[in-house]
C-alpha positions as CSV (number, residue, x, y, z in Angstrom):
1,M,-100.2,-125.4,-85.4
2,S,-103.6,-125.3,-83.7
3,G,-105.3,-124.8,-80.3
4,A,-103.3,-123.0,-77.6
5,G,-100.4,-122.4,-80.0
6,E,-102.5,-120.2,-82.2
7,R,-103.1,-117.9,-79.2
8,T,-99.4,-117.6,-78.3
9,P,-98.5,-113.9,-78.8
10,L,-94.9,-114.7,-79.7
11,R,-93.2,-117.8,-81.0
12,V,-89.7,-117.7,-82.3
13,E,-88.0,-120.7,-84.0
14,G,-84.5,-120.8,-85.4
15,L,-84.1,-117.0,-85.5
16,S,-80.7,-115.9,-86.8
17,L,-79.5,-112.4,-87.7
18,L,-76.5,-112.1,-90.0
19,T,-74.4,-109.5,-91.8
20,S,-72.0,-110.3,-94.6
21,R,-69.2,-110.9,-91.9
22,D,-70.8,-111.8,-88.6
23,I,-73.5,-113.9,-87.0
24,L,-75.3,-111.5,-84.7
25,L,-78.0,-113.8,-83.3
26,D,-77.6,-117.6,-83.7
27,R,-80.7,-119.9,-84.0
28,L,-82.8,-118.5,-81.2
29,S,-86.0,-120.4,-80.3
30,F,-88.5,-119.4,-77.5
31,A,-92.1,-118.4,-76.9
32,V,-94.0,-116.1,-74.7
33,E,-97.6,-117.0,-73.6
34,P,-100.5,-114.7,-72.8
35,G,-100.0,-113.0,-69.5
36,E,-96.4,-114.3,-69.1
37,V,-93.4,-112.2,-68.2
38,L,-90.2,-113.5,-69.8
39,A,-87.0,-111.8,-68.6
40,L,-84.2,-111.6,-71.1
41,S,-80.8,-111.0,-69.4
42,G,-77.4,-110.3,-70.9
43,G,-74.5,-108.1,-70.7
44,A,-73.7,-105.1,-72.9
45,G,-73.3,-106.2,-76.5
46,A,-75.1,-109.5,-76.0
47,G,-77.7,-108.7,-78.6
48,K,-80.8,-107.9,-76.5
49,T,-81.7,-104.6,-78.3
50,L,-81.1,-106.2,-81.7
51,L,-83.4,-109.1,-80.9
52,L,-86.2,-106.8,-79.7
53,R,-85.9,-104.6,-82.8
54,A,-86.0,-107.7,-85.0
55,L,-89.2,-108.9,-83.2
56,A,-90.7,-105.4,-83.7
57,G,-89.9,-105.6,-87.4
58,L,-87.2,-103.0,-87.1
59,A,-84.1,-105.0,-87.9
60,P,-81.2,-102.7,-89.0
61,K,-80.4,-102.2,-92.7
62,G,-77.9,-104.7,-94.1
63,V,-78.9,-107.4,-91.5
64,T,-80.4,-110.6,-92.9
65,V,-83.2,-112.2,-90.9
66,L,-83.5,-116.0,-91.0
67,G,-85.9,-118.3,-89.2
68,D,-89.5,-117.9,-88.2
69,I,-91.1,-115.1,-86.1
70,R,-94.8,-115.7,-85.4
71,I,-96.8,-112.9,-83.6
72,Q,-100.5,-113.1,-82.8
73,G,-102.1,-109.7,-82.2
74,R,-100.7,-106.2,-81.8
75,R,-97.1,-105.7,-80.8
76,L,-95.4,-102.6,-79.3
77,L,-91.8,-101.8,-78.6
78,V,-90.7,-99.6,-75.7
79,T,-87.1,-98.4,-76.4
80,Q,-84.3,-97.9,-73.9
81,D,-84.9,-94.2,-73.7
82,G,-88.7,-94.5,-73.3
83,A,-89.0,-91.9,-76.1
84,L,-92.0,-89.6,-76.1
85,D,-92.7,-86.8,-78.6
86,P,-91.0,-83.7,-76.9
87,L,-93.2,-81.3,-78.8
88,R,-96.6,-82.5,-77.8
89,P,-98.4,-82.9,-74.5
90,L,-99.1,-86.3,-73.1
91,G,-102.8,-86.1,-73.8
92,A,-102.3,-85.5,-77.5
93,Q,-99.9,-88.5,-77.7
94,F,-102.4,-90.8,-75.9
95,T,-105.2,-89.6,-78.1
96,E,-103.4,-90.2,-81.4
97,L,-102.2,-93.7,-80.4
98,L,-105.5,-94.9,-79.0
99,A,-107.4,-93.4,-82.0
100,H,-105.1,-95.2,-84.4
101,Q,-104.9,-98.5,-82.5
102,S,-108.5,-98.8,-81.1
103,G,-110.5,-96.2,-82.9
104,M,-111.3,-94.3,-79.7
105,D,-112.7,-90.8,-79.8
106,E,-110.8,-88.0,-78.0
107,R,-112.9,-88.0,-74.8
108,T,-112.7,-91.8,-74.4
109,A,-109.0,-91.8,-75.1
110,L,-108.3,-89.1,-72.5
111,R,-110.3,-91.0,-69.9
112,C,-108.4,-94.2,-70.8
113,A,-105.1,-92.2,-70.6
114,A,-105.9,-90.9,-67.1
115,E,-106.8,-94.4,-65.9
116,A,-103.5,-95.8,-67.4
117,L,-101.4,-93.2,-65.6
118,E,-103.2,-93.9,-62.3
119,R,-102.3,-97.6,-62.7
120,F,-98.7,-96.5,-62.6
121,Q,-99.2,-94.4,-59.4
122,V,-99.2,-91.0,-61.2
123,P,-100.8,-88.5,-58.9
124,A,-103.3,-85.9,-60.5
125,A,-103.2,-88.0,-63.7
126,T,-105.8,-85.9,-65.5
127,R,-103.8,-82.7,-65.0
128,R,-100.6,-84.4,-66.1
129,L,-102.1,-85.0,-69.6
130,A,-101.6,-81.3,-70.3
131,L,-97.8,-81.5,-69.7
132,H,-95.0,-82.0,-72.1
133,P,-92.5,-84.8,-71.5
134,H,-89.7,-82.4,-70.5
135,E,-92.0,-81.1,-67.7
136,L,-91.9,-84.5,-66.0
137,G,-89.3,-86.0,-63.8
138,E,-87.4,-89.1,-65.1
139,A,-89.5,-91.5,-63.1
140,M,-92.7,-89.9,-64.0
141,R,-91.8,-89.8,-67.7
142,W,-91.1,-93.6,-67.6
143,R,-94.5,-94.2,-66.0
144,A,-96.1,-92.2,-68.8
145,A,-94.3,-94.1,-71.5
146,L,-95.3,-97.5,-70.1
147,A,-98.8,-96.3,-69.5
148,L,-99.1,-95.2,-73.1
149,A,-97.9,-98.6,-74.3
150,M,-100.3,-100.6,-72.1
151,A,-103.3,-98.3,-72.8
152,A,-103.0,-99.5,-76.4
153,Q,-103.8,-103.1,-75.2
154,P,-101.0,-104.9,-77.0
155,A,-100.9,-108.6,-77.2
156,L,-97.1,-108.5,-77.0
157,L,-95.1,-105.8,-75.3
158,L,-91.3,-105.6,-76.0
159,A,-89.5,-103.6,-73.3
160,D,-85.8,-102.8,-73.8
161,A,-84.2,-102.2,-70.4
162,P,-87.0,-99.9,-69.3
163,A,-86.2,-97.4,-66.5
164,A,-82.6,-98.6,-66.3
165,A,-81.3,-95.2,-65.2
166,L,-83.7,-94.9,-62.2
167,D,-82.8,-95.7,-58.7
168,P,-83.4,-99.4,-57.7
169,T,-86.4,-98.6,-55.5
170,Q,-88.2,-96.7,-58.2
171,R,-87.2,-99.1,-61.0
172,V,-88.2,-102.3,-59.2
173,R,-91.5,-100.7,-58.2
174,L,-92.2,-99.6,-61.7
175,L,-91.4,-103.0,-63.3
176,S,-93.5,-104.7,-60.6
177,D,-96.5,-102.5,-61.6
178,L,-95.8,-103.3,-65.3
179,A,-95.6,-107.0,-64.7
180,T,-98.8,-107.0,-62.6
181,W,-100.7,-105.1,-65.3
182,T,-99.5,-107.4,-68.2
183,R,-100.5,-110.5,-66.2
184,E,-104.0,-109.1,-65.5
185,A,-104.4,-107.9,-69.1
186,G,-103.1,-111.2,-70.7
187,T,-100.3,-109.3,-72.4
188,A,-97.1,-111.2,-73.1
189,L,-94.2,-109.2,-71.8
190,L,-90.6,-109.7,-73.0
191,L,-88.5,-107.7,-70.5
192,A,-84.9,-107.2,-71.5
193,G,-82.2,-105.9,-69.2
194,R,-78.7,-106.3,-67.9
195,P,-78.0,-108.9,-65.2
196,Q,-79.2,-107.8,-61.8
197,G,-80.3,-110.7,-59.6
198,D,-82.8,-113.2,-60.8
199,P,-86.2,-111.7,-61.8
200,A,-87.8,-115.2,-61.9
201,R,-86.7,-115.9,-58.3
202,S,-88.0,-112.6,-57.0
203,G,-91.4,-113.0,-58.7
204,L,-90.8,-110.1,-61.1
205,A,-90.8,-112.5,-64.0
206,D,-92.2,-116.0,-64.7
207,R,-89.1,-117.2,-66.6
208,R,-85.7,-116.1,-67.5
209,L,-83.5,-116.5,-70.5
210,I,-79.9,-115.4,-70.8
211,L,-78.4,-114.1,-74.1
212,T,-74.7,-114.5,-74.4
213,Q,-72.8,-113.5,-77.6
214,G,-75.9,-113.9,-79.7
215,R,-77.0,-117.3,-78.2
216,L,-79.7,-118.2,-75.7
217,E,-78.7,-120.1,-72.6
218,A,-80.9,-121.6,-69.9
219,P,-80.2,-119.8,-66.6
220,E,-78.2,-121.8,-64.1
221,E,-78.7,-121.7,-60.4
222,E,-76.8,-118.6,-59.3
223,P,-74.4,-119.4,-56.5
224,A,-74.5,-117.2,-53.5
225,P,-71.6,-114.7,-53.3
226,A,-68.7,-116.2,-51.6
227,P,-68.4,-115.0,-48.0
228,L,-65.5,-112.6,-47.5
229,P,-62.6,-113.9,-45.4
230,E,-63.0,-113.1,-41.7
231,E,-61.0,-110.1,-40.7
232,P,-60.2,-108.8,-37.2
233,A,-62.3,-105.8,-36.2
234,P,-60.3,-102.6,-36.8
235,S,-58.6,-101.2,-33.8
236,G,-56.8,-98.0,-32.9
237,P,-57.7,-94.4,-33.4
238,P,-59.5,-93.4,-36.6
239,V,-57.3,-92.3,-39.5
240,L,-60.2,-90.4,-41.0
241,S,-62.5,-88.3,-38.9
242,V,-65.4,-86.3,-40.3
243,R,-67.4,-84.0,-38.0
244,D,-70.5,-82.1,-38.7
245,L,-69.7,-81.9,-42.4
246,R,-72.0,-79.7,-44.4
247,V,-71.9,-79.2,-48.2
248,A,-74.3,-76.7,-49.8
249,F,-74.4,-74.9,-53.2
250,P,-75.6,-71.3,-53.7
251,L,-78.8,-70.9,-55.8
252,G,-78.8,-67.1,-56.0
253,R,-81.3,-64.8,-54.2
254,S,-85.0,-65.1,-53.9
255,W,-87.4,-62.4,-55.0
256,R,-87.2,-61.1,-51.4
257,G,-83.4,-60.8,-51.7
258,E,-82.7,-63.7,-49.4
259,E,-79.8,-66.0,-50.3
260,R,-80.9,-69.6,-51.2
261,W,-78.8,-72.7,-50.7
262,L,-79.1,-76.3,-51.8
263,T,-77.9,-78.4,-48.9
264,V,-76.6,-81.8,-50.1
265,V,-74.7,-83.0,-47.0
266,D,-76.2,-81.9,-43.7
267,G,-74.0,-82.2,-40.7
268,L,-72.6,-85.7,-41.2
269,S,-70.1,-87.3,-38.9
270,I,-68.2,-90.5,-39.6
271,A,-64.9,-92.1,-38.5
272,L,-62.8,-94.7,-40.3
273,A,-60.0,-96.7,-38.8
274,E,-57.0,-98.1,-40.7
275,G,-58.1,-101.0,-42.8
276,E,-61.8,-100.5,-42.1
277,T,-64.5,-100.7,-44.8
278,L,-67.6,-98.5,-44.7
279,A,-70.5,-98.5,-47.2
280,L,-72.5,-95.4,-48.0
281,L,-76.0,-96.5,-49.2
282,G,-78.7,-94.4,-50.7
283,E,-80.7,-93.3,-53.8
284,T,-79.6,-90.6,-56.2
285,G,-79.7,-87.3,-54.3
286,S,-79.0,-88.9,-50.9
287,G,-75.6,-87.1,-50.7
288,K,-73.3,-90.1,-50.8
289,S,-71.3,-89.0,-53.9
290,V,-70.9,-85.4,-52.7
291,L,-69.8,-86.7,-49.3
292,A,-67.2,-88.9,-50.9
293,R,-65.8,-86.0,-52.9
294,A,-66.0,-83.5,-50.1
295,I,-63.9,-85.8,-47.9
296,L,-61.1,-85.5,-50.6
297,R,-61.8,-81.8,-51.0
298,L,-62.9,-82.2,-54.6
299,V,-66.0,-80.4,-53.5
300,P,-65.6,-77.5,-51.0
301,P,-67.6,-77.9,-47.7
302,V,-69.3,-74.9,-46.1
303,G,-68.9,-76.2,-42.6
304,G,-67.5,-79.0,-40.4
305,Q,-64.1,-80.7,-40.3
306,V,-62.4,-83.4,-42.3
307,S,-59.4,-84.7,-40.4
308,W,-56.9,-87.2,-42.0
309,L,-54.2,-88.4,-39.5
310,G,-54.9,-85.3,-37.4
311,T,-54.6,-82.8,-40.3
312,D,-57.7,-80.7,-41.1
313,L,-58.0,-81.1,-44.9
314,A,-60.5,-78.3,-45.2
315,A,-57.9,-75.8,-44.0
316,A,-54.8,-77.5,-45.3
317,P,-52.4,-75.5,-47.5
318,P,-51.6,-76.7,-51.0
319,E,-48.4,-78.6,-50.1
320,A,-50.0,-80.4,-47.2
321,M,-52.9,-81.3,-49.4
322,R,-50.6,-82.7,-52.0
323,R,-49.0,-84.9,-49.4
324,A,-52.4,-86.0,-48.2
325,R,-53.4,-86.9,-51.8
326,R,-50.8,-89.7,-51.8
327,D,-52.8,-91.4,-49.1
328,L,-56.3,-90.5,-50.4
329,Q,-57.4,-91.8,-53.8
330,I,-60.8,-92.1,-55.5
331,L,-62.5,-94.3,-58.1
332,F,-65.2,-92.7,-60.2
333,P,-68.4,-94.2,-61.7
334,D,-67.2,-93.6,-65.3
335,P,-63.5,-94.4,-65.4
336,L,-63.2,-93.4,-69.1
337,A,-64.4,-89.9,-68.4
338,A,-61.7,-89.6,-65.7
339,F,-59.0,-90.2,-68.3
340,D,-57.7,-87.6,-70.8
341,P,-58.8,-88.9,-74.2
342,L,-55.8,-87.3,-75.9
343,M,-53.1,-89.0,-73.8
344,T,-52.1,-92.6,-73.6
345,I,-52.8,-94.6,-70.5
346,G,-49.1,-94.9,-69.8
347,A,-48.5,-91.1,-70.0
348,Q,-51.4,-90.5,-67.6
349,L,-50.2,-93.1,-65.1
350,A,-46.7,-91.7,-65.3
351,E,-48.0,-88.2,-64.7
352,T,-49.8,-89.3,-61.6
353,L,-46.8,-91.1,-60.3
354,E,-44.4,-88.2,-60.8
355,S,-46.8,-85.8,-59.3
356,L,-47.4,-87.7,-56.0
357,R,-44.6,-90.3,-55.7
358,P,-41.6,-89.1,-57.9
359,T,-39.2,-91.9,-58.9
360,R,-35.5,-91.7,-59.1
361,S,-35.1,-92.9,-62.7
362,S,-37.1,-93.9,-65.8
363,A,-36.4,-97.5,-65.0
364,D,-38.0,-97.2,-61.6
365,R,-41.0,-95.5,-63.2
366,A,-41.4,-98.2,-65.8
367,A,-41.2,-100.9,-63.1
368,R,-43.8,-99.1,-60.9
369,L,-46.2,-98.8,-63.9
370,A,-45.7,-102.5,-64.8
371,E,-46.3,-103.5,-61.2
372,A,-49.5,-101.5,-61.0
373,L,-50.9,-103.0,-64.2
374,E,-50.0,-106.5,-63.1
375,Q,-51.8,-106.0,-59.8
376,V,-55.1,-105.2,-61.7
377,G,-54.6,-107.9,-64.3
378,L,-53.9,-105.8,-67.4
379,P,-51.1,-106.4,-69.9
380,A,-48.3,-104.0,-70.3
381,A,-49.5,-103.2,-73.9
382,V,-52.3,-101.1,-72.3
383,L,-49.8,-98.4,-71.5
384,D,-49.6,-97.5,-75.2
385,L,-53.4,-97.3,-75.7
386,H,-55.6,-94.2,-75.6
387,P,-58.6,-94.5,-73.2
388,G,-61.1,-94.8,-76.1
389,A,-59.5,-98.1,-77.1
390,L,-60.3,-99.7,-73.8
391,R,-63.4,-101.8,-73.0
392,P,-65.3,-100.7,-69.9
393,A,-63.8,-103.5,-67.8
394,E,-60.3,-102.6,-68.9
395,A,-61.0,-98.9,-68.2
396,A,-62.2,-99.7,-64.6
397,R,-59.0,-101.7,-64.0
398,A,-56.8,-99.0,-65.5
399,G,-58.5,-96.5,-63.1
400,L,-57.7,-98.8,-60.2
401,A,-54.1,-99.1,-61.3
402,R,-53.7,-95.3,-61.4
403,A,-55.3,-95.0,-57.9
404,L,-52.8,-97.6,-56.5
405,L,-49.7,-95.9,-57.9
406,P,-49.2,-93.4,-55.0
407,E,-49.6,-96.2,-52.5
408,P,-52.7,-94.9,-50.8
409,R,-54.1,-95.7,-47.4
410,L,-57.7,-94.8,-48.1
411,L,-59.6,-95.7,-51.3
412,V,-62.9,-93.8,-51.9
413,C,-65.1,-95.6,-54.3
414,D,-68.0,-93.8,-55.9
415,E,-70.0,-96.6,-57.8
416,P,-66.7,-97.8,-59.3
417,A,-68.4,-100.7,-61.2
418,A,-71.4,-98.7,-62.5
419,A,-70.4,-99.3,-66.1
420,L,-70.0,-103.0,-65.6
421,D,-72.4,-105.9,-65.3
422,G,-72.6,-109.6,-64.8
423,A,-69.3,-111.5,-64.6
424,E,-67.2,-108.4,-65.3
425,R,-68.7,-106.5,-62.4
426,A,-68.2,-109.5,-60.0
427,D,-64.6,-110.0,-61.2
428,F,-63.7,-106.3,-60.7
429,L,-65.2,-106.1,-57.2
430,A,-63.4,-109.4,-56.2
431,L,-60.2,-107.8,-57.4
432,L,-60.9,-104.6,-55.5
433,Q,-61.5,-106.6,-52.3
434,A,-58.3,-108.7,-52.8
435,I,-56.2,-105.6,-53.3
436,R,-57.7,-103.9,-50.3
437,R,-57.0,-106.8,-48.0
438,R,-53.4,-107.2,-49.4
439,H,-52.6,-103.6,-48.7
440,R,-54.8,-103.2,-45.7
441,L,-56.5,-100.1,-47.2
442,A,-59.4,-98.3,-45.6
443,L,-62.3,-98.3,-48.0
444,L,-65.2,-95.9,-48.4
445,Y,-67.7,-97.5,-50.8
446,A,-70.7,-95.4,-52.1
447,T,-73.4,-97.3,-54.0
448,Q,-77.1,-97.5,-54.8
449,D,-76.9,-101.3,-54.7
450,A,-77.5,-102.1,-51.0
451,A,-76.7,-105.8,-51.4
452,E,-73.4,-105.0,-53.0
453,G,-72.5,-102.4,-50.4
454,L,-73.4,-104.7,-47.4
455,R,-71.3,-107.5,-49.0
456,I,-68.2,-105.4,-49.5
457,A,-68.1,-103.3,-46.3
458,R,-68.0,-104.4,-42.7
459,R,-70.1,-101.4,-41.6
460,A,-72.7,-99.3,-43.4
461,L,-74.4,-95.9,-43.3
462,V,-77.8,-95.3,-45.0
463,L,-78.1,-91.7,-46.3
464,L,-81.3,-89.8,-47.1
465,L,-81.3,-86.2,-48.3
466,G,-77.8,-85.7,-46.8
467,R,-78.4,-87.2,-43.4
468,I,-77.7,-90.6,-41.8
469,V,-80.9,-92.5,-41.1
470,E,-79.4,-95.8,-40.1
471,S,-75.9,-96.9,-39.0
472,A,-74.9,-100.5,-38.1
473,D,-72.6,-103.4,-39.0
474,S,-73.4,-104.7,-42.5
475,A,-74.5,-108.1,-41.1
476,V,-76.9,-106.5,-38.7
477,L,-78.5,-104.4,-41.5
478,A,-78.7,-107.3,-43.9
479,A,-80.5,-109.4,-41.3
480,G,-82.7,-106.8,-39.6
481,A,-82.6,-103.2,-40.9
482,R,-84.9,-101.1,-38.8
483,H,-85.5,-98.0,-41.0
484,P,-88.2,-98.3,-43.7
485,Y,-85.8,-96.6,-46.2
486,S,-83.1,-99.2,-45.4
487,R,-85.5,-102.0,-45.9
488,A,-86.6,-100.6,-49.2
489,L,-83.1,-100.4,-50.5
490,I,-82.3,-104.0,-49.5
491,A,-85.6,-105.2,-51.0
492,A,-85.0,-103.5,-54.3
493,A,-81.4,-104.9,-54.5
494,G,-83.1,-108.4,-54.5
495,L,-85.6,-107.2,-57.1
496,A,-88.4,-107.5,-54.5
497,R,-91.0,-104.8,-54.5
498,P,-90.1,-102.1,-52.0
499,A,-92.8,-100.8,-49.6
500,L,-92.1,-97.2,-50.3
501,H,-94.5,-95.3,-52.6
502,G,-94.0,-92.2,-54.7
503,D,-90.8,-90.5,-55.7
504,P,-88.0,-89.1,-53.6
505,P,-88.6,-85.6,-52.4
506,S,-86.8,-82.7,-54.0
507,P,-83.8,-81.4,-51.9
508,L,-84.9,-77.9,-52.9
509,R,-88.1,-78.4,-51.0
510,P,-87.7,-81.2,-48.4
511,P,-90.8,-82.2,-46.4
512,T,-91.1,-81.1,-42.8
513,G,-90.2,-83.5,-40.1
514,C,-89.0,-86.9,-41.4
515,A,-87.7,-86.7,-45.0
516,L,-89.2,-90.1,-45.8
517,R,-92.7,-89.5,-44.4
518,L,-94.5,-88.8,-47.7
519,R,-93.3,-92.2,-49.0
520,C,-93.3,-94.3,-45.8
521,P,-96.0,-96.9,-45.1
522,L,-95.4,-96.5,-41.4
523,A,-95.6,-92.7,-41.2
524,H,-98.0,-91.1,-38.6
525,D,-98.9,-87.6,-37.7
526,G,-95.9,-87.2,-35.4
527,C,-93.5,-87.8,-38.3
528,A,-94.4,-84.4,-39.8
529,Q,-93.6,-82.5,-36.6
530,V,-89.8,-82.8,-36.0
531,P,-87.0,-84.7,-37.8
532,P,-86.0,-87.9,-36.0
533,T,-82.6,-87.9,-34.3
534,L,-80.1,-90.6,-34.9
535,D,-80.4,-92.6,-31.6
536,P,-79.2,-96.1,-30.6
537,V,-81.7,-99.0,-30.7
538,A,-79.1,-101.6,-30.0
539,P,-75.3,-101.7,-29.4
540,G,-73.6,-100.3,-32.4
541,H,-76.9,-99.8,-34.2
542,R,-78.5,-96.3,-34.6
543,V,-81.6,-95.3,-36.4
544,A,-83.3,-91.9,-37.2
545,C,-86.9,-93.0,-37.2
546,H,-89.8,-92.2,-34.8
547,V,-91.4,-95.6,-35.4
548,A,-88.2,-97.6,-34.8
549,Q,-87.4,-95.6,-31.7
550,D,-90.9,-96.1,-30.3
551,E,-90.5,-99.9,-30.8
552,A,-87.1,-99.8,-29.1
553,Q,-88.6,-97.9,-26.1
554,D,-91.5,-100.3,-25.9
555,G,-89.2,-103.3,-25.8
556,T,-87.1,-101.7,-23.1
557,Q,-90.1,-100.8,-21.0
558,A,-91.4,-104.3,-21.3
559,G,-88.3,-105.5,-19.4
560,G,-86.2,-106.8,-22.3
561,K,-83.4,-105.4,-24.4
562,A,-84.2,-103.3,-27.4
563,P,-84.0,-105.6,-30.4
């Protein structure tokens, strides 16, 4: 080959990886040009990590590599954990890599390192070079790992699901910065990750390939999610009423002897009618998971009231709480961790049934278990398996079956599909919605994925540091969210770069005034003075934002309705 082909950083033709028994990757062919960002999507076990390791020359032992891999220039692999040496400060790691790769002296390498960190929005970059990786937050550590890789000026960067554990707003912003830098530097970027929207459509990537069971597939046009069937608006009094709920955890005493508390839920009030669906949206640390657990008294509140059908659960005696647990069930982010690994699925489902809805005979119990499994699409043979034998999708369905056994009226879902992706995630959520409609369950759905939450629930609350910052019908939020934080969550769900900058504040030391002001592009001096109150800006739409409230007042004073 000649001409432009000689400058192509990566060209793969007919690549296959085989063991003595299996074909792991089957005849893959693709190329990545200078400055191009190629997104490689695929579910768990599709072979993404294996492919990137093979391209980096790190194929596992016992794996035969066939085909042709042609790489022009330096290549670097960033692994899923973004590993940095825990025993050495960042400056020493930059200096060693840049001296080895580019022959830089220490002074030049440190200057280059500081500039690289600044490209990834790291404040006080020079001072950070003296820190060890464990002294950095998760988001900051990922910025350092990617800055280290890009500072070496590779011709090809292989990134294996970088920053996958970060909140969507942080992850999308970080990947956007990485894509911008690689395009400017002419570095070819192969960006692997699980399915989450279309990186090419959002502009995060130039092209997208899908890896399925070791084979590459051209991406098809993704159909828009099917609209949910129209349901009548819930009517009647609320079955669940939460008033001024506060959850805080003791942190011991300060050096002055004062008691210190970490407030996670700060005076929240919500109401849920029979059959109503409500989404709780927010980043990690927003309080949505703790709120979900506090409602079920799995986490003790320190103030406020949780009323279920007129009974205050916070003060309910054990027998009343047992009766309430028939009506209130929860799905956890990791369904496998919610099962006892030493008991079969059947034994655990039977235990739940006997505890909350005792049956008259073993035949009745067997029939109820079989019905629960049938509802979630699992075969009866699952009852004889231990949790460790289940795939993630099967474990999620088994957890749903257990939750349905007591015939609940409210289902609290805390990221119930967190372990799933792609088609398995979509199938599980469709099943959850179908079951909810069939039994007319009230649903409380907590998630980081704003698009998913707005699609599932009729109404949504956006939480920030334990407080509600926006409340509206899901359709209203999706079409015109007013709070900058809500807009950022929705943008990140579509892989668009959110307007927020920096990292979420620590709940141990929240900023004065508005909790978002240090990250908000619209913040002004008044935002630091007092926290905004949750006020109406339109019928059924409330926002806690000084800027949004000013806009609403301006619209009203101009003689029109607030938008």
